[in-house]
C-alpha positions in Angstrom: 0.3 -0.1 0.2 1.4 3.2 -1.0 2.3 5.7 1.9 0.6 9.1 1.8 2.8 11.9 1.2 3.8 14.8 3.8 2.3 18.2 3.0 5.7 19.4 1.5 6.2 16.4 -0.9 2.5 16.4 -1.7 3.3 20.1 -2.4 6.2 19.4 -4.7 4.6 16.6 -6.5 1.2 18.8 -7.4 3.6 21.6 -8.6 5.6 19.5 -11.0 2.0 18.0 -12.3 1.1 21.2 -13.1 4.2 22.3 -14.7 4.1 19.2 -17.0 0.5 19.7 -18.0 1.3 23.2 -18.8 4.1 21.9 -21.1 2.1 19.4 -22.8 -0.8 21.9 -23.4 1.9 24.5 -24.5 3.1 21.9 -26.8 -0.1 20.8 -28.4 -1.2 24.5 -28.7 2.1 24.9 -30.6 1.5 22.0 -32.9 -2.1 23.1 -33.5 -0.7 26.5 -35.0 2.0 25.2 -36.9 -0.8 22.7 -38.7 -3.2 25.8 -39.0 -0.3 27.5 -40.7 0.4 24.4 -43.1 -3.2 24.0 -43.8 -4.0 27.5 -44.4 -6.2 28.3 -46.4 -8.3 25.3 -47.4 -11.2 27.4 -48.3 -12.1 30.7 -50.3 -10.8 33.7 -48.3 -13.1 36.7 -48.2 -11.3 40.5 -48.0 -13.9 43.2 -47.0 -13.3 46.2 -49.0 -14.8 49.3 -47.0 -15.3 51.5 -50.1 -17.1 51.2 -53.5 -15.8 49.5 -56.6 -13.0 51.5 -58.6 -11.8 53.3 -55.4 -8.0 52.9 -54.5 -8.5 50.9 -52.0 -11.1 48.5 -54.1 -7.8 48.8 -56.4 -5.2 47.9 -54.2 -7.4 45.0 -52.3 -8.3 43.6 -55.2 -4.5 43.5 -56.9 -3.1 42.1 -53.6 -6.4 39.3 -53.5 -5.3 38.4 -56.8 -1.9 37.7 -56.0 -2.7 35.6 -52.9 -5.0 33.9 -54.8 -2.4 32.5 -57.3 -0.2 31.9 -54.3 -2.6 29.9 -51.9 -4.5 28.0 -54.8 -7.9 29.3 -53.3 -10.1 32.1 -54.4 -9.5 35.2 -52.2 -13.1 37.3 -52.8 -13.3 40.9 -52.7 -16.3 42.2 -50.8 -17.6 45.8 -51.2 -19.3 47.0 -48.1 -19.3 50.7 -48.1 -20.6 52.9 -45.6 -20.4 55.3 -42.8 -16.5 55.9 -43.7 -15.5 52.1 -43.6 -17.5 51.6 -40.5 -20.0 49.2 -41.7 -17.1 47.2 -42.9 -15.2 47.1 -40.0 -18.2 46.1 -37.8 -18.5 43.1 -39.9 -15.0 42.0 -39.6 -14.9 42.6 -35.9 -17.8 39.7 -35.7 -16.1 37.4 -37.9 -14.6 33.9 -36.4 -10.7 34.5 -36.1 -9.5 32.0 -38.2 -7.9 33.9 -41.2 -11.1 33.3 -43.6 -12.3 37.2 -43.2 -9.8 40.0 -43.7 -10.2 43.9 -44.3 -8.5 46.3 -46.4 -8.8 49.8 -45.2 -7.1 53.1 -44.9 -9.5 55.2 -42.7 -9.2 52.7 -39.8 -7.0 55.0 -37.8 -9.1 58.1 -38.6 -12.8 56.8 -37.6 -12.3 56.9 -33.9 -11.7 60.6 -33.7 -14.6 61.7 -35.8 -17.3 58.8 -35.3 -18.8 58.4 -31.6 -20.3 54.9 -30.4 -18.4 52.8 -33.3 -19.7 49.2 -33.0 -16.3 48.0 -32.6 -13.4 48.6 -30.2 -10.6 49.9 -32.4 -7.5 48.7 -30.1 -9.4 45.4 -29.3 -11.2 43.9 -31.7 -9.0 43.6 -34.9 -5.5 41.7 -35.8 -3.2 43.9 -37.3 -1.3 41.8 -40.0 0.5 43.8 -42.5 0.8 47.4 -44.0 -0.1 47.3 -48.1 0.9 50.9 -49.4 0.9 54.1 -49.2 -0.1 57.2 -51.4 0.6 61.2 -50.7 -2.0 63.7 -51.2 -2.3 66.6 -53.7 -3.1 70.4 -52.5 -5.1 71.7 -55.5 -6.7 74.6 -56.2 -8.6 76.1 -59.9 -6.5 77.0 -62.6 -8.7 80.2 -62.7 -8.1 81.2 -59.0 -4.9 83.1 -60.1 -3.2 81.0 -57.0 0.1 79.7 -58.1 1.9 78.7 -55.1 1.4 77.3 -51.7 2.3 80.7 -50.1 0.0 82.7 -52.2 -3.1 80.7 -50.9 -1.8 80.8 -47.3 -1.8 84.4 -47.4 -4.9 84.7 -49.6 -6.6 83.2 -46.8 -5.1 84.8 -43.9 -6.3 88.1 -46.0 -10.1 86.9 -45.4 -10.2 85.0 -42.3 -13.1 82.9 -41.7 -14.6 84.1 -45.3 -13.3 81.1 -47.2 -13.8 77.6 -47.6 -11.9 74.4 -48.3 -13.5 70.9 -49.3 -13.1 67.5 -48.9 -14.6 64.3 -49.9 -16.1 63.7 -46.4 -16.1 64.3 -42.9 -13.1 62.0 -41.4 -11.8 61.4 -44.6 -8.0 61.2 -45.3 -8.3 64.3 -47.1 -10.2 66.1 -44.4 -7.5 65.0 -42.0 -4.7 66.4 -43.8 -6.2 69.5 -44.4 -6.7 69.8 -40.7 -3.2 69.6 -40.5 -2.5 72.1 -43.0 -4.9 74.6 -41.1 -2.9 73.8 -37.8 0.3 74.5 -39.3 -0.5 77.4 -41.3 -2.5 78.9 -38.6 -5.1 80.0 -41.6 -9.2 80.4 -40.4 -11.2 78.5 -43.1 -14.3 76.6 -43.2 -14.8 73.1 -44.2 -17.4 72.4 -46.6 -17.5 68.1 -46.7 -18.8 66.5 -50.1 -20.0 63.0 -50.9 -17.1 62.3 -52.8 -13.8 62.8 -54.6 -15.7 63.8 -57.7 -17.9 66.1 -56.4 -14.7 67.8 -54.3 -13.3 68.0 -58.0 -16.1 69.9 -59.2 -16.5 72.5 -56.3 -12.9 73.3 -56.2 -12.7 74.2 -60.2 -15.7 76.1 -59.8 -14.2 77.9 -57.0 -17.0 76.9 -54.6 -14.1 76.1 -52.1 -10.6 78.0 -52.6 -8.6 74.5 -52.0 -8.8 70.9 -51.4 -6.6 68.0 -50.6 -7.3 64.5 -53.0 -5.2 61.7 -53.4 -2.3 62.0 -55.9 -3.8 59.9 -58.9 -7.1 61.7 -58.6 -5.2 65.0 -58.4 -3.1 64.3 -61.6 -6.2 63.1 -63.7 -8.3 66.2 -63.1 -5.2 68.5 -63.6 -4.2 66.7 -66.9 -8.3 67.6 -67.9 -7.3 71.1 -67.2 -9.8 71.1 -63.9 -7.5 71.6 -61.3 -3.7 73.2 -60.5 -1.6 71.2 -58.3 0.3 73.1 -56.0 2.1 70.4 -53.8 2.3 67.0 -52.6 2.3 66.0 -49.0 5.0 63.2 -49.0 8.3 63.9 -48.0 9.9 63.1 -51.4 8.3 64.3 -54.7 6.0 62.0 -55.9 6.9 59.6 -58.8 3.2 60.2 -60.4 3.9 64.1 -60.7 7.6 64.6 -60.2 7.6 68.2 -61.5 5.2 69.3 -58.3 7.3 70.4 -55.5 6.2 68.7 -51.9 4.4 71.3 -49.5 8.0 71.0 -47.3 9.3 72.5 -50.4 7.1 75.3 -50.7 7.9 76.5 -46.9 6.1 74.4 -44.8 9.0 72.5 -43.4 8.1 68.8 -42.0 4.7 69.0 -43.3 3.9 65.2 -44.5 0.7 63.2 -44.9 0.4 59.9 -46.7 -3.0 58.1 -47.2 -2.3 54.3 -46.3 -3.5 50.9 -46.6 -3.5 47.9 -44.2 -4.4 44.6 -44.0 -6.4 43.3 -40.7 -8.5 40.5 -39.6 -10.8 39.8 -36.4 -8.9 40.0 -33.1 -7.3 36.7 -32.0 -6.1 35.1 -35.4 -3.4 32.5 -34.6 -0.1 33.8 -34.8 1.2 31.1 -37.3 -1.6 32.0 -39.7 -0.7 35.9 -39.2 3.0 35.3 -39.7 2.0 33.3 -43.2 -0.1 36.0 -44.5 2.2 38.5 -43.7 5.2 36.5 -45.7 2.7 36.0 -48.3 1.8 39.6 -48.6 5.0 40.8 -48.8 6.0 38.5 -51.7 3.1 39.8 -53.5 4.0 43.4 -53.2 7.3 43.1 -54.7 5.8 41.3 -57.9 6.1 43.3 -61.2 2.2 43.2 -61.7 1.5 45.1 -58.3 4.4 47.6 -58.5 3.0 48.5 -62.0 -0.9 48.5 -60.5 0.2 50.5 -57.6 2.1 53.6 -59.8 -0.7 53.8 -62.1 -2.5 55.2 -59.0 0.7 57.2 -57.5 1.1 54.5 -54.5 4.1 52.5 -53.0 4.2 49.4 -51.4 5.1 49.2 -47.5 7.5 47.1 -45.6 6.6 46.4 -42.2 6.6 43.0 -40.2 3.5 42.5 -38.2 4.8 43.5 -34.6 6.0 46.6 -36.7 2.8 47.3 -38.3 0.9 47.3 -35.1 3.0 49.9 -33.5 2.5 51.9 -36.6 -1.1 52.0 -36.0 -1.2 52.6 -32.8 1.4 55.6 -33.5 -0.9 56.7 -36.4 -4.1 56.7 -34.1 -2.4 58.4 -31.2 -1.4 61.1 -33.7 -4.9 61.5 -35.3 -6.3 62.1 -32.2 -4.1 64.7 -31.5 -4.9 66.2 -34.7 -8.5 66.2 -34.2 -8.2 67.3 -30.6 -6.0 70.8 -31.6 -8.5 71.2 -34.4 -11.6 71.2 -32.3 -13.2 67.9 -33.8 -15.8 66.2 -31.6 -16.8 62.8 -32.5 -20.5 62.8 -33.9 
């Protein structure tokens, strides 16, 4: 008959059993993650696109999806769910199973918390930051008939009529609106915001001088400038845009350090297994250097971004904090 152990030995035996069980469970989880990564994907992957077909977000999402489908041997299907600056799409993704089969391409994700109250998701807890995709500068544009020919002339004009002039954007909380707010804070000008339904409406309002200036994605600005509808004064990137190398940066025009880029990333629901995140990150990185995607991005004035998922997580957090600071300084209250 086995003798009962004393308290000290019982404690040691119990502790050893707990440690052993923990090690076994960790090994099982690790093995399961490896198996998941090796098997993934075994069925179609859905990529949620928060804006309409034909938008820059749609172009980038579908371009990346096509390359991933070729690599994985599974359909990677783009699904447009526009509405409320991307919140409809984000809410759908937040509620999806965290298995890597529902992904989300967006550029406005970090902006929404500063402009929309009562979001149907928690931006800091309900998503997995996977990998960035691309960035694109914006362009400061005016009407060719306005007589304004430089950034400094624009600033001088607005300062001479404080509170009397207006600027346009493709919607409250858009990247263009945020860029304009940053420009306003940097220059100290006083001007009223007029939000429009989208880019085409903003182009028309700027061309007709209903608004004095606007910021637009560089590809849209270039297209409108080529048609004689807009004049581009400067771009918001650190270096000149390859799409319009003849146009100076706003920093070159006298606003030292001024920079803002519209960018896109790939997210999924919270708690996607690390092994699957790593695989998606690796395969997206491979796709971004292909000639097909580089050519596609170049057409819209964008360039690929390169970061690990951990670097991307920090980048997203920093961007969200930066947007909050700009919105607060500009007196923006979430609605």
